[in-house]
Every structure is written in C-alpha cells, then in structure tokens.
N, C-alpha and C positions, 0 to 999 in steps of 0.2 A: 068217427068219434072226435069230438072237439076237445083239444088239450085243455087242461085246467090252467087257470092263471097262476103265475108264481105266487108263493106264499108271501104275505106282507112281512117285511123285516121288522123286528123289534130292536130299536137302538136307543140306548140310554144316553143322557147328556149330563155331565157333571165335571167338577174339578175344584181345585183350590189354587188361587193365584195371588202372589204377593212378591215384591222385590225387596230383599232384606239386606241392609248393610250391617255387617258384623262390627263395623267401626262406629256405629251410631248407638248412643246410650239409650235411645228410646226403645221400649219393648212393645211389640204388637200383641194384642189380645183379641179375643172374640168380638169385643166391642168395636174394633176397628174394621171388621169384615161386614160387608153387605152380603147377606145370605138370601139366595133366591131359590125358590122351589115351585113345583106345580106349574100352573099356567103362566105365572110370572116369568119363570125360567124359559119356557118355550117362546114367550113373547119377545125375548132378547134377540131372536134370530129371524131373518126373513125366510129362510129355507124350511122352517118348521110350520109355516102358515098353511092353511087349507088350500090356498090358491097356488102354492108352490108346485112345480113339476114333480117333486118328490112325495107329494102327499099320498098318492095312491100306492106308492111302493114301500113307504116306511111309516110305522107307528113310532113316533118319538116319545120316549119315556123320560120325563123330567126327574132328576135325582136331587142333587144339591150342587149349586154353584156358589162359591164363596170367594169374594175378591176384596182387596183392601188397597188403600193408598200405600205406596212403598214406605218402608220405615225400618225400624230396628228388627232384630230377630223375633220370631214368634215365641211366646212363652210356651213351654212344653204342654202344660195343661190345656191351654187354648187350642193348640195344634191337635192334641188327642181328641178334644171335643169335636172339632170339625172333621177330622179323619174318621172317627167312629160313626158320625152321622152319615157321611158319604158311603162308607163300607156297608153300614146297616141298610141304607136305602137300596144299594145294589142287591143285597141278599133278599130283601123283601120284594124287589121288583119282579122276581121270577126269571125265567129263562130270557136271555138277551142274546141277540146275534152279535152285538158290538156296543162300543161306547165311544162317543165323541168326547174326548178328554181335554177340556178347556182349562189350561193352566197358564202360568207365566214361565216358570222354569228357574227362577232365582230366589226361591223361598229358603230362608235359613231358620232353623228351629233350635232353641237352646238344647244342647246335649246331643244333637245329631250333626253329622258331617255331610250328609247327602239327603236332604229332606225329600226332594222329588223322588229319589229312588225308594226311600222308605214308604212313601205314600203310594207309589206306583206298584210296588210289590204287594201291598195290602189290597189295592184295587184289583190287580190281576188275580189274586187268590179268591176274592169275593166273586168275580165274574166266573172263574172256573168252577166255583162251587155251585152256581145256579145253572151253568151250561147254556147251550143254545136251544131254541125251540126245536122239537122233533129230533134232537140229537144231531143237529146240523153242523157239527164241528165245534172247535173251540171258539168262544167269543173273541172278537178282534177289538183292539184298542187303537184308535186313531187320535194322535195327539196334535193339538194346535197350541203353539207356544210363541213367546216373544223371542226375537233374535238376540236379546240380551240375556237369555237364559243359559244355563249350563247343561251339557249333555254328557254325563258319565256313562261308561259302559253298563254299569249296574242299572242305571235309569233306562238306557236304550233297549236292553235285552227283553223286558216284559212287554214292550209295545210293538205292535205290528206295523204301524205307520206313524211318521212324524213329519210335520211341516212347521215352518216358522215364518214370521213376518219377513218381508223383503224390502221394506221401506223404514227409514228412521229420519224424521219422526214417523210414527206408525199409522200412516193414513190408510194402510191396507189391513188393519187389525181384523175387521169383520170379514174381509175377503179371505184372510188366512183361515178363519174358523169355518167358512163355507167350503174352502178347498179340502180341509180335513174331513168334513162331513161327506162331501161328494166322492172323495177318494175311497172312503170306507164303504159307501154304498156300491161303488163300482166293483171293489174287490169282493164283497159279499155276493153280489149278483153274478159275477163272472167266475166265482169259485177260485179267486187268486189268493195265494198265501205268499206275500212278497219276501224277498231277501232285503236286508238292510246292510249297506256298507257304511261303517262307522269309523271315524278317525278323529282324534283330537290334534290340535295344532298348538305348540307351546308358545302362544301369544295371548296376552291379556291386555286389552285396551279399553279405555272408557268410551262410552257411547258418543261423547263429544268429539272423539277422533275417528269415529267410524260411521258418521252420518252418510246416508246415501245421496245427500245433496252434492257431495264432492267425490272426486276420485281419490283412492282407487275403489272405495266401497260402491260407488255408483255403478261401475262396470261389472264388478264382481257379482253384485246382486242382480243386475240386469241379465246376466248370463244364465241364471237359474231356470227361467222360463223356457229357454231353448234346450237345456239339458233334459227337462222333463218331457219334451216333445220327442225325444229319441225313442225308437221302438225298443220295448223292453224296460223302459224307465217310467216310473209313475210320479216321482217327486224328488226334488233336490232341496236340501235345507242347509243353511250356513248360519251358525250362531257364533257371535263374537265373545260370548261369555259375559259374566257379571263381575266387574272389576272391583267392587267394594265389599266383597265377601272374602274372607281369608279361609278358604277351604280347598282341599286337594283337587276337587272337580272343576275349579274355576279356570277356564281357558277356552279358546275357540274350539269349535267342533263342526264337522261336516257329516251329514247323513244323507245318503242317496238310496232311494227305495225303488225296487222294481223286481220283475220276475226273471230278468237276465242278471244273474249274480256277477258274472265277470265284467259286464259293461258297467254295472253299478259301482263295482270296486274301482274300475279304471277312471270313471268320472269323478268319484270321490277323491281319489288320489290327485287328479289334476287340479281339482278345486283347492285341496289342501296345499298343494305346491304353490299355486297362484297366490293364495292368501299369505303363505309364509314368505314368498319372494317379495311381496308388497309391504311387508310389515313396517319398514322404515319410511314408507311413503305416506302413511296415514298422518294427517295433521288435524289440528283443531278446526272445527267447522266455522270459526270466525276469528278475528283478531283478538288477542288476549293481552292481559296485563294484571298487575296487582290491583287490589281494590282502590288504593289511592290513585294509581295511574289512570284507572278507568274513570273515576269521578272527575279527575282533572281534565282529561281529554273530552269527556261528555260536556262539561261546563264550557270549555273553550270552543266546542263545535257550534256551527250555525244550523245543523240539521236537527229538526224537531218533529216528533219526539225521538230522543236518543235513548235506546234501551241498554241496560247493563244486566248481565246475568250474574247473580250471586250464586255461582255454581257449586261451591263447597257445601252449601246448606240446602240444596234442592230437595224438597220433600217428595217430588215425583221420581227421584232416583234412590231415596232411602234416607235423606237427611232429616235431622230432628225438626228443622223448621223454626227453631226458637233462638238461633244465634243472632246477636245484636252487632256482630262485627261490621257489616256493611252500614248499619244504622249509624254507628259511631263515625265512620268515614264521611258519611253525608252530612251529619251535624257539624263536623269539624271544618267544613269548607265555608269560607267567608261569604261567597256569593250566594250559597244556598241558605245559610243562616240568616243573611240580611233580607232575603226575599228577592234579590236581583234575579236569581234563577230559581225556577220552581222545580220541585222533584217529588216523586211519589215512590214510596217503598212499601209494597203490600206484602202481607202474609206472615208477619212475625207471630208465632204461636205463644199466647200468654193469657190463659183464662182468668187469672187474678186481675190483670190489667184491664181486660175487657169488662169484667164485672165492675171495676172501679169507674169506668167510663159510663156504664149504664146507670150507676148510682148517682153520678154527678150530673148527667144529662147533657144534651146538645147546648153549646154555648158556654159551658163551664170550663174554668181553668183547672188543669190537673197536673200533678207531678207524679210520674209513674216510674217504677223500676221494671224495665222492659227486657224480656228474654233472658237467656243464659241460665235457665232453671232446670232444663233437661240436659242439654249438652254444655257441661261446665268446663270441658277441656279446651275450649277455644275462646276464652274470655267470658266474663260474667255478665250480669245485667247492665243495662245502660240506662242512666237517668234521663227521662224525657219530660220536659215541661212544655205544655202547649194547650190548645183549645180543642175541645171535643167538637168536631164539625159534622159528624154523621154517625148514626147508629143503625144497625140492622139486626133484627131478631131472625133466628133460623126460620125460614119460611115453611118448611115441611117438618112438622113436629114428629110425625111417624118415622120419617127418615132419620131424624136426629136421634130418636130413642133407640132405633135398631142398629145404629152404626151405619157405615156406608163406605163409599169409595170416593171417586173423583167428584161426584155430584151431590154429596151429602150437604145438608144444611148446617150452618154454623152461625153463632152470634159473632158480629163483627163491629168494630169501632174504628173511626178515622179521627186521628189527632193531628192538628197542624201546629208546627213550631217553625216560625220564620217562613221560609219558602218551601219547607218540607212537610208533606202529608204522609203520615205513617198509618197503615191499615193493620190493626191488631185482630187476631182471630182466636176464638176460644179453643178450637181444635185444628189440627194440621190441615191445611187446605191449599191447593195450587191456585195460581192465577194465570190461566192459559187463554181465556177468551174475554171479550168485552162483557159478557154476562157475569163472569166471575167478579169483575170490578163494579159493574153498574147495577147488578141485581136484576130480577125479573121485570117484565114490562109493567106490572102493576105496583111497582115500588122497589125499594132496596137501598143499598148504600149510596148509589148515585155518583160514584167517583168515576170520571171519564179519563182514562190514561192518555187519551189523545190531546188533552188540553194542557198537559205538563211538558216542561222542557226535557226532563229526565225521568225515566221510569226504571227503577232498580228492582228486578224480580228475582225471587228465589227459584231459579230454573237453570237448566244447562243449555242445550241448543234450543232455539226459540221454536215453540209450537206454531203451526201455520198462521193463526190470527195475529199473534205477536210479531211474527216474521214479516207479515204483510203491513203491519202497523208501523214498524220501525223505519225511520228515515235513515238511521245508522245504528250500529250496535257493537258492543264489546263483550267478550266473555271474561269475567273477572275470576281469576284463579284464587279463590278464597279458601280458607280452611273450613273443616267440617267433616261430617261423617261420610261425605262423598267427594272428598278432595280429589281434584284432577291430577295432582302430583302423587301418583301411586307409591313411589318409593318413600315419600314422606309419611305415609300412613303406617308403614311397619308391618307388611305382610310377613308371616313366618310359617304358615301352614300350607301355602301353595306348593305344588311340586316344582322343583327346580331341576335344570335351568328353565327359565321362563322369560321371554321378552316382554317388557323392557327392563325387568329387574336385572337380567344377565345379558346386557345388550350385545356383548361381543362373544358370547359363549360358543356360537356356531360359526364364527367367521373363518375358522380354519377347520379342516376335516370335512367329512361327508354331509354334515348337517343332520337335522333330526330325522328319525324314521317316521315317514308319513304313509306307511303301508296300511291301508284300511283293514279292519277286522270285518269279515263277512258273517253276519248273524243269520243263522238259518231260519226259515219260516217257522212260525209258532203253530205247529200242527194241532 
C-alpha cells in the first residue's frame, strides 16, 4: 500500500509594522499605511511563488499586511481599524496551521503601553478560534521583526517562533522574513513545538550606536548563525530595542528558540551577558558633532560629496521630518550662501510650501516659510527665499491615494538659494537612494546628489547607496523626535535602572539578573 502524501499546510501571512517615536508630535493614521492584501501580498515574497520549493508543501493564505514609514504614535482609531481587519481576515480564512507574522516590533499606539502585545494577543485569539485543519494542534505563530523592536514577555508568550534582522542597516530584511517562514514550515512538518528562552537586558541604545558595521554589534550578531546551528536550537534573536519610545518594554531582549529548553536558556543567558558586558563599548557609527560643527567641517573638507546626517529629525526612525534646524545652519554659512560651496538638503516636509512652488512654477522667485509646523518644539519655520528649479508630481497616483511606506509617491519641489538647493516634500519621505533624488528613468525631480559639495540628509546611519556615495560623512547630533542624546529627550516611563540613563547603577554589586525565562511550548 502506497502511503499518502502529507497534507498541504495552510499558512496565513499578515501583520502591522511601524516604528513610532513617542517624542514625535506627528500622529500616524491609516492614511500613512500601505495596506496589501490578496495576490499583491503574496507577491511581496519569493518563497510564496509557484516555483518555490515550498509551493507543493504550503498553501499560503494572504491576510493583511500594513506597513508605514516610521513616525509618531498611531492614533487609536486607526490602529483599531487595522487590527480589526487583520483579526477579521484570520477568522474568515478558516482553519490555519500557522501564521507568518510580519511586523516591526516598535509600534506605539495612543493609549497603549505595549501595542505589539495587544495586537499579538488578538491575533492569537483569532487563530485559536479557527484552529488548524483536521484538528492538527494549535496554530503556530512565527514572527519576523526588526532588531530595533521591543520584546516584552507579554508579547513573547503568544508566539511560537521569533526571529529578527541581524544586520543594521537592514540588508537582510527579506532574508529574515524567509527564515521565519521556513522555521514555521519545519516545525509544522516535524511536529515540533519549541521552547523559547526570553530575557531582557537593561540597556537601551539608539540604532546609530548598534550598527553591525562596527564592533561590538558586528561580532554579537555574527554569532547568532552559529548558535542556531547547535543541535536542539532553531533560532537566536537579539533585539536592541527602540530608543525613542518612552514605554516600560523598551530595552534590549534576547530570544533563543529550540526543542532543547536547557540549551536554549544557557545560550540566551550567554548572549544577554555578552551584550551587557559590551554596553559601554557601543559607539556611534560615524564621527559626530553639532549641526554647526558638521557644516563647518564639511565646508572645509576637500572630499566631495560630503554627507551630513540630520539625525534628530530622521523620518525613517520616527522623526517628524519637518524641522528646519539644519536648514538654518546651512543658510547661515557664508560659503554656502554665496555659492562658493554647493549644498543639497532634501526632504523637509511642508505641503503648503510645495503647493506654493507649484503655483509659482519653475524659474519663479519665491519666499517661503519652511518647516516647523508639526514639530514646533525644536524651532519654528525658516524663511527661505530662492528660485524654484525643479518640480515633480507624484508619479503613482494610486499609491499616493492609498497611502504608502518607503516608496510612496509624493509631490516635490526644489528651491535654490545661493549655493543651497532645498528639496521640499508634501508628505514625509526618506532620501536613501539615487532614485529618491533623481526620480524614475522617465522623468522626475532630476537632482543628482553626487554633483553637490555637501548633502545634508534627514537620516541616521547612512543606507548602503548613500554610504557608497559619500567621500566622507558626519553624524550631526541634532534635536528632534529621534534625538541621539537620549537623556535630553526626557524618558520617564522606562523601567529603571537602565543604561545609559543610570550609567553607574550596576558598577558595584552582582549586576542585573540576566536569567532567562523559559516559555513552555504552546500546545
């Protein structure tokens, strides 16, 4: 008698992802989220394609994936709208063996102190209500998240598997999602219900101090692949936490998953101890200075283009993106104002100023009140008088209408004043690639950052294309909703003691308790 082939697994895919600074006055709404469903959702991933080796083993069930550019906390009504749709789609999907839970991990919601835990408990309840096909055990959740996310115990308990990025910048983001999917399929096929060893470390550092381009993060994260190769271990995750939310859950966390509970706990404790012992070795990913110092050093340098990170107002970390603080410093420098040195400052969000530029047209002289309309706590608007040199309408009107994330279309205007060109955007937008500046091949703003002496970008550590472009660069420690000077922000809800807020708290005595909690398999 020929044995029957294994039943094809039914696995859902969905999640809600955003990084939210509670120090940013911007408020995120459903309009900020790109919502993907159906075949469009499946098309995001390579491992869901018909030619994937998983195609015959898994029926992928698209639910809802919602992602947004980092920003301020999500308004409660918008969060409930997204949460309700995800939960409803799970219930309507019918029996599921599991869920690939594609999130960020640092979402803040108005009125909640642990948004990921709230969402995950609702997702778990919905999955449990539909059950698995043929009564094949409790559905499993495999979480893929950003290493800048937070992992509270309340969030960790309802998930069976958890993995996170291992590179910052996140060049392995898609690899992380695939690892979460394949770990889930492996466990379901082999009938494994893993243990999770979870421990938080009382350290909270900004991403610009924990980049894997430098030690000690480079070696710490490189060690994770070796840990997961140990017999009895499936995955090892290390999250540095999100530094710009003022919530009790915000701190570093380790999660080691496997069917050998004792080994998982031992490896989690070793990782936690290594992270704790290295806490004072973490340094900024590049040389730093005040905005004034960075502009002065960039002007004096012979290296071109010279990039400056306006890190405190970085929209891809949660900043409002409309601060004119760096703009004022650039306009104040004689060499830039006279045109002796050229500079480019892209990405100040100001829809009114952009509309004024479109009304005036290319070649027109304009006087604008730029920025400082959302984040009013770090300086107001800056007066900018110059010539409109380029305009770009949002190329994808559908994308613009439905909201979006990193690739959404926005109206943009470039205004030149002396040697400075300022790019204004109607909606918050990052500038990470040449395409962000120059537009698509068939047209666009046409601003080439490589042709300027100085480029001051609202970003933290440089993304790969900018990093490769820069002849030299500086990280400007500017104010804003994602200020690198954490004590200056005024955290008061994080659990203390916490490094670096309490730098010497554990210098005497036994140090923090880094004994992991072993979470039993979710049967």
